[in-house]
C-alpha positions as CSV (number, residue, x, y, z in Angstrom):
1,M,-13.5,-44.9,4.3
2,N,-14.4,-47.7,6.7
3,K,-16.0,-45.7,9.5
4,R,-16.5,-48.7,11.6
5,R,-12.7,-49.2,11.8
6,L,-12.3,-45.6,12.8
7,E,-14.2,-46.3,16.0
8,R,-11.0,-48.0,17.2
9,L,-9.5,-44.5,17.5
10,S,-11.9,-43.8,20.4
11,E,-11.1,-47.1,22.0
12,I,-7.4,-46.3,21.9
13,L,-8.0,-43.0,23.6
14,E,-10.2,-44.6,26.3
15,E,-7.7,-47.4,26.9
16,N,-4.8,-45.0,27.4
17,V,-6.8,-42.7,29.7
18,K,-7.9,-45.8,31.8
19,S,-4.2,-47.0,32.0
20,G,-3.0,-43.6,33.1
21,H,-0.8,-43.2,30.1
22,I,-2.6,-39.9,29.2
23,A,-5.0,-37.7,31.1
24,G,-7.2,-37.2,28.1
25,G,-7.3,-36.0,24.5
26,N,-9.3,-35.7,21.3
27,V,-8.8,-37.0,17.7
28,A,-10.4,-35.9,14.4
29,V,-10.3,-37.3,10.9
30,M,-11.0,-35.2,7.8
31,Y,-11.8,-36.8,4.5
32,K,-12.3,-34.9,1.3
33,G,-12.7,-31.7,3.3
34,E,-15.3,-33.0,5.8
35,E,-14.9,-34.1,9.3
36,I,-15.9,-37.8,9.2
37,Y,-14.8,-38.8,12.7
38,Y,-14.3,-37.1,16.1
39,A,-13.7,-38.6,19.5
40,E,-12.7,-37.3,22.9
41,A,-11.8,-39.0,26.2
42,G,-10.5,-38.3,29.6
43,Y,-9.8,-35.1,31.4
44,A,-8.5,-31.6,30.6
45,D,-8.0,-31.2,34.4
46,I,-8.1,-34.3,36.5
47,A,-8.0,-32.5,39.9
48,N,-11.1,-30.4,39.0
49,G,-12.9,-33.1,37.1
50,K,-12.9,-31.1,33.8
51,K,-13.5,-33.3,30.8
52,I,-11.8,-32.9,27.4
53,R,-14.2,-31.1,25.0
54,K,-13.9,-30.1,21.3
55,D,-13.2,-26.5,22.4
56,S,-10.5,-27.5,24.9
57,I,-7.4,-25.4,24.4
58,F,-4.0,-27.1,24.0
59,R,-0.5,-25.8,23.9
60,L,0.8,-26.7,20.4
61,Y,4.6,-26.4,21.1
62,S,6.3,-27.5,17.9
63,M,3.1,-27.9,16.0
64,S,3.4,-24.1,15.9
65,K,6.1,-24.5,13.3
66,P,4.0,-25.4,10.3
67,I,2.0,-22.2,10.9
68,T,5.3,-20.2,11.0
69,A,6.4,-21.9,7.8
70,A,3.1,-20.8,6.1
71,A,3.7,-17.3,7.3
72,V,7.2,-17.2,5.8
73,M,5.9,-18.6,2.5
74,L,3.2,-15.9,2.4
75,L,6.0,-13.3,2.5
76,V,8.0,-15.2,-0.1
77,E,5.2,-15.3,-2.6
78,R,4.6,-11.6,-2.0
79,G,8.3,-10.9,-2.8
80,V,9.1,-9.6,0.7
81,L,11.4,-12.4,1.6
82,D,13.8,-14.5,-0.5
83,M,14.7,-18.0,0.7
84,L,18.4,-17.1,0.2
85,D,18.1,-13.9,2.2
86,P,20.8,-14.0,5.0
87,I,19.3,-13.7,8.4
88,A,21.9,-11.0,9.1
89,K,19.9,-8.8,6.7
90,F,17.2,-8.6,9.4
91,I,19.1,-9.6,12.6
92,P,22.6,-7.9,12.4
93,T,24.1,-10.2,15.1
94,F,24.0,-13.0,12.5
95,E,26.6,-11.1,10.3
96,H,29.7,-12.9,11.7
97,M,28.7,-16.3,13.0
98,T,31.2,-18.8,14.4
99,V,31.0,-22.6,14.4
100,A,32.0,-24.7,17.4
101,T,34.4,-27.5,16.3
102,P,36.5,-30.1,18.3
103,N,39.5,-27.9,17.5
104,G,38.0,-24.6,18.6
105,D,35.7,-21.9,17.2
106,V,36.1,-21.1,13.5
107,A,34.4,-18.4,11.4
108,A,31.4,-19.6,9.4
109,T,32.1,-19.3,5.7
110,K,28.4,-19.1,4.7
111,P,25.6,-17.1,6.1
112,V,22.6,-18.5,7.9
113,T,19.7,-18.0,5.4
114,V,15.9,-18.1,5.5
115,K,16.0,-21.5,3.8
116,D,18.4,-22.8,6.4
117,C,16.0,-21.8,9.1
118,M,13.1,-23.3,7.2
119,C,14.9,-26.6,6.9
120,M,16.6,-26.7,10.3
121,T,20.0,-26.6,8.6
122,S,21.0,-23.3,10.4
123,G,23.2,-25.0,13.0
124,L,21.2,-23.4,15.8
125,P,20.1,-26.1,18.3
126,Y,17.8,-26.0,21.3
127,G,19.6,-25.4,24.7
128,T,19.0,-28.9,26.0
129,D,22.2,-30.8,25.2
130,P,25.7,-30.7,26.6
131,D,27.6,-29.6,23.4
132,I,29.0,-26.1,23.2
133,S,26.4,-24.6,20.8
134,S,23.6,-26.0,22.8
135,Q,25.1,-24.6,26.0
136,D,25.2,-21.1,24.3
137,V,21.5,-21.3,23.4
138,G,20.8,-22.6,26.9
139,C,22.3,-19.5,28.4
140,V,19.9,-17.4,26.3
141,F,16.9,-19.4,27.6
142,D,18.2,-19.1,31.1
143,E,18.1,-15.3,30.8
144,M,14.7,-15.5,29.4
145,Y,13.4,-17.5,32.3
146,E,15.0,-15.1,34.8
147,R,12.9,-12.3,33.2
148,L,9.8,-14.3,32.3
149,Y,7.6,-12.9,35.1
150,S,9.2,-9.4,35.2
151,D,8.3,-6.2,33.6
152,N,11.3,-6.6,31.3
153,Q,10.6,-9.8,29.4
154,M,12.7,-10.9,26.5
155,S,11.0,-10.2,23.2
156,T,10.9,-12.2,20.0
157,V,13.4,-10.1,18.3
158,E,15.7,-9.8,21.3
159,F,15.8,-13.5,21.6
160,A,16.9,-13.8,17.9
161,I,19.5,-11.1,18.4
162,K,21.0,-13.1,21.3
163,L,21.0,-16.3,19.2
164,G,23.1,-14.4,16.7
165,N,25.8,-14.3,19.3
166,C,25.7,-18.0,19.9
167,R,28.1,-20.5,18.3
168,L,26.7,-22.8,15.6
169,D,26.9,-26.5,15.7
170,F,28.0,-26.8,12.1
171,E,28.5,-24.8,8.9
172,P,25.1,-23.5,7.8
173,G,23.5,-25.6,5.2
174,T,25.7,-28.7,5.7
175,A,23.6,-30.7,8.2
176,W,20.3,-30.9,10.0
177,R,19.6,-30.3,13.7
178,Y,16.3,-29.5,15.3
179,G,16.4,-26.2,17.2
180,T,15.5,-22.6,17.4
181,S,15.4,-21.8,13.7
182,A,11.6,-21.2,13.7
183,D,12.0,-18.7,16.5
184,V,14.4,-16.8,14.4
185,L,11.9,-16.8,11.5
186,G,9.3,-15.3,13.8
187,A,11.6,-12.4,14.6
188,V,12.4,-12.0,10.9
189,I,8.7,-11.6,10.2
190,E,8.4,-9.0,12.9
191,V,11.3,-7.0,11.4
192,V,10.0,-7.1,7.8
193,T,6.3,-6.5,8.6
194,G,6.7,-4.0,11.4
195,M,4.1,-6.1,13.3
196,R,4.2,-8.4,16.3
197,F,4.4,-11.9,15.0
198,G,1.1,-12.8,16.6
199,D,-0.7,-9.8,15.1
200,F,0.6,-10.8,11.7
201,L,-0.7,-14.4,12.1
202,K,-4.0,-13.1,13.4
203,K,-4.5,-10.7,10.4
204,E,-3.4,-13.1,7.7
205,F,-4.5,-16.5,8.9
206,F,-6.3,-16.8,12.3
207,E,-9.1,-14.2,11.9
208,P,-10.0,-15.0,8.2
209,L,-9.8,-18.7,8.8
210,G,-12.0,-18.4,11.9
211,M,-9.3,-19.8,14.2
212,K,-10.8,-17.9,17.1
213,D,-9.0,-19.8,19.9
214,T,-5.5,-19.8,18.4
215,G,-2.8,-17.4,19.4
216,F,0.3,-16.8,21.6
217,G,-1.8,-16.7,24.8
218,V,-5.1,-17.4,26.4
219,P,-7.5,-14.5,27.3
220,A,-8.7,-14.6,30.9
221,D,-12.2,-15.5,29.8
222,K,-10.9,-18.6,28.1
223,L,-8.5,-19.9,30.7
224,D,-11.0,-22.3,32.1
225,R,-10.7,-24.2,28.7
226,L,-6.9,-24.5,28.9
227,T,-5.9,-28.0,29.5
228,V,-3.5,-29.0,32.3
229,V,-0.1,-30.4,31.4
230,Y,0.8,-33.8,32.8
231,E,4.0,-35.8,33.3
232,E,4.0,-39.6,33.4
233,T,5.8,-41.0,36.5
234,A,6.2,-44.3,38.2
235,E,3.5,-43.1,40.6
236,G,1.2,-42.1,37.8
237,L,0.3,-38.8,36.1
238,V,1.4,-35.7,37.9
239,E,0.8,-32.1,37.0
240,Y,3.7,-30.3,35.2
241,H,4.2,-26.6,36.0
242,G,7.4,-25.8,34.2
243,N,7.9,-23.2,31.6
244,H,9.6,-25.1,28.8
245,L,11.3,-23.3,25.9
246,G,10.3,-19.9,27.3
247,I,6.6,-20.6,27.1
248,I,4.6,-19.5,30.2
249,N,2.8,-22.8,31.0
250,H,-0.1,-21.4,32.9
251,M,-0.8,-18.7,30.3
252,D,-1.6,-16.4,33.1
253,K,0.7,-13.6,31.9
254,E,1.2,-12.2,28.5
255,N,4.6,-13.2,27.0
256,A,6.7,-10.8,25.0
257,F,8.4,-13.8,23.4
258,Q,6.1,-15.0,20.7
259,S,7.8,-18.3,19.8
260,G,7.5,-19.3,16.1
261,G,8.8,-22.7,17.2
262,A,6.6,-23.5,20.2
263,G,4.4,-20.7,21.5
264,L,0.9,-21.1,20.0
265,V,-2.2,-22.6,21.6
266,S,-5.2,-23.9,19.7
267,T,-8.1,-26.2,19.6
268,I,-8.6,-29.3,17.4
269,A,-11.4,-27.5,15.6
270,D,-9.2,-24.4,14.9
271,Y,-6.3,-26.5,13.7
272,E,-8.5,-28.4,11.3
273,K,-9.1,-25.2,9.4
274,F,-5.4,-24.6,8.9
275,T,-4.8,-28.2,7.8
276,Q,-7.7,-28.0,5.3
277,M,-6.4,-24.7,3.9
278,L,-3.1,-26.5,3.1
279,M,-4.9,-29.6,1.8
280,N,-7.0,-27.4,-0.6
281,G,-3.8,-25.8,-2.1
282,G,-4.0,-22.6,0.0
283,C,-7.8,-22.0,-0.2
284,Y,-10.4,-22.4,2.5
285,E,-14.2,-21.7,2.2
286,G,-13.7,-19.6,-1.0
287,R,-10.8,-17.4,0.3
288,R,-7.3,-17.9,-0.9
289,Y,-4.5,-17.6,1.6
290,L,-1.5,-19.1,-0.3
291,S,-1.1,-19.8,-4.0
292,P,-1.2,-23.5,-5.1
293,R,2.4,-23.4,-6.2
294,T,3.4,-21.9,-2.8
295,V,1.7,-24.7,-1.0
296,E,3.3,-27.2,-3.3
297,Y,6.7,-25.8,-2.5
298,L,5.9,-25.6,1.2
299,T,4.9,-29.3,1.4
300,H,7.4,-30.9,-1.0
301,S,10.8,-29.5,0.3
302,R,13.4,-32.1,1.1
303,L,16.9,-32.3,2.7
304,T,19.9,-33.4,0.6
305,P,21.5,-36.8,1.4
306,Q,24.3,-35.0,3.3
307,Q,21.9,-33.0,5.4
308,S,19.7,-36.0,6.2
309,V,22.4,-38.0,8.1
310,N,21.3,-36.6,11.5
311,L,17.7,-37.2,10.7
312,E,18.3,-40.9,10.8
313,Y,18.8,-40.8,14.6
314,W,15.1,-39.8,15.0
315,E,13.4,-43.2,15.0
316,N,9.9,-41.7,14.4
317,L,11.1,-40.0,11.3
318,A,12.2,-43.1,9.5
319,G,10.9,-42.9,6.0
320,F,10.6,-39.1,6.1
321,T,12.7,-36.2,4.9
322,Y,12.3,-32.8,6.3
323,G,11.7,-29.3,4.9
324,N,9.9,-26.1,5.6
325,L,9.4,-27.0,9.3
326,M,7.6,-30.2,8.5
327,R,8.2,-33.9,7.9
328,I,7.5,-35.2,4.4
329,M,7.2,-39.0,3.8
330,D,9.4,-40.1,0.9
331,D,10.0,-43.8,1.7
332,P,7.0,-45.5,3.4
333,A,8.9,-48.9,3.4
334,K,11.3,-47.5,6.0
335,A,8.6,-45.8,8.2
336,V,7.4,-47.0,11.6
337,I,3.8,-46.1,10.7
338,N,1.6,-47.1,7.7
339,G,1.8,-43.9,5.6
340,S,1.9,-42.6,2.1
341,V,4.4,-40.9,-0.1
342,G,3.9,-37.1,0.1
343,E,2.1,-37.0,3.4
344,Y,3.3,-34.1,5.6
345,G,2.8,-32.6,9.0
346,W,4.4,-32.2,12.4
347,D,3.9,-32.8,16.2
348,G,4.6,-31.1,19.5
349,W,6.5,-31.8,22.7
350,L,3.2,-32.3,24.6
351,G,1.7,-34.7,21.9
352,P,-0.4,-32.6,19.5
353,Y,0.0,-34.1,16.0
354,F,-1.2,-33.6,12.5
355,A,-0.8,-35.4,9.2
356,N,-2.1,-34.3,5.9
357,I,-2.2,-37.2,3.4
358,P,-2.9,-35.7,0.0
359,K,-2.9,-39.1,-1.8
360,E,-6.0,-40.0,0.2
361,D,-7.3,-36.5,0.7
362,L,-7.2,-37.3,4.4
363,T,-6.1,-35.6,7.6
364,M,-5.6,-36.8,11.1
365,L,-5.4,-34.5,14.2
366,L,-4.6,-35.6,17.7
367,M,-4.5,-33.3,20.8
368,V,-3.0,-34.4,24.2
369,Q,-0.9,-32.7,26.9
370,R,1.8,-34.9,28.3
371,V,5.5,-33.9,28.4
372,H,8.2,-35.5,26.3
373,T,5.5,-37.0,24.0
374,G,5.8,-35.9,20.3
375,T,4.8,-38.8,18.0
376,F,4.3,-41.4,20.7
377,D,2.9,-44.9,20.8
378,V,-0.7,-43.7,20.9
379,T,-0.2,-41.6,17.8
380,R,1.5,-44.5,15.9
381,K,-1.3,-46.9,16.8
382,M,-3.9,-44.4,15.6
383,R,-2.1,-43.8,12.3
384,N,-2.1,-47.6,11.6
385,V,-5.8,-47.8,12.4
386,L,-6.4,-44.9,10.1
387,A,-4.5,-46.7,7.3
388,S,-6.6,-49.8,7.8
389,A,-9.8,-47.7,7.3
390,I,-8.8,-46.6,3.8
391,E,-10.7,-48.5,1.2
C-alpha cells in the first residue's frame, strides 16, 4: 500500500468540512487485518464546538443491515432458520399477502421467505413513495411516530405484524425493491430466540467482539459522544431533528422498536471489528463467530437477472449485484468507483459506509452524519483514492 497516497483521504475530509458539505467525519483503512490509516476532521457538534473523535458515536441507519444479515446467517448455520422458511411461520399476518397491481389487489401466489427478506425481493418497500404498497407501509410508520414518545411504543414484532397487513409491490421473489425487509428479519430473530433483537446481537456479536459502543440506543453517560445530524441547505448546514424510519434521533429515550434495517449506532473503531470478523471468514482475535462457508454464502449471494432490473435505477450500484442485505461487485467495468470483483458492504442514509475488498485484504470505513447521503461524492472520491494506493 502507498501510504502517502492515503493522506489524500484526510485532505478530502478537510476540504468538505471547510466547504460546508459535511460537518465532520472520520475514515479508516484496514489492510491485512491492521489499521494502516485513520483520519478525522470537523465537528460532531458545530454549535458546541465538539470535534469528531475516534470514539464519536454515529447513527448507522442502513449500515445496520449487514449486522442483521450476519445474525440471520448465524441462526441458519445453527439450523434454527431455513432460507426458504416463510415469514408467516413466525409472523402469522404474512400468511395471506396481497399484491397491489394496476388492476387492483390480487392474492400473492408465493409466500415471503427469509431469503426474500435477505435479498430485498419481498415486495415490502419503505413508506416514502406515492405507490399503494409504499403508502400502506407509510401508515404503519405514521402510527409508530404517533406512539414514539408515549408509554405504548410500537415494538419490533408489532411493526412486523403490521407490515404483514400491507400490500406488496410485487409477487415475492420476482423483483428487487429496497425496503423494510431487514426490520422483518429482526422480528423473526426475536420470535425464534425469545430474546430482544438487541440482546441477541449483544450476546452473539457485540460483547465478544468488544463492540462496546454499538447498540440500539446510547446510554446517558455516552450521549455527549453522539454526533449531531445535519442537513445541507442553500444557507449552509443546519441541524436535523427528525425521527426518520422510526429511529429516535436524539437517542434520549429507549425505543421499543429495534430496527434491523436502520436502528444501530456505533463508532468507527467498533465497526472495524465487525468488518474484520467477516474478512477473516468469521473469526476475530481467535474466536469464531460464523463458519467460513457461512461467510462465503453471506458475501457471495446475488440477484437473478429478472430481480436485478430495479437495481439498475440506483446509479451508485452500477456494477454491483445485491444479496444478504449487502452490495456485491460483479462487474467493475460498469461501476462508478474503482473497485474489485467480490467486494461487498453497504452504507447508510446519513453517510456511514463500509467496503470489504477480499481480493486486496482491504477495508475502508467512513462515518459522517448528513441526511440523504448514502454513498455520496465524498465516499466515491475516497474509494478512488484508495484504489490508487494499492500497489
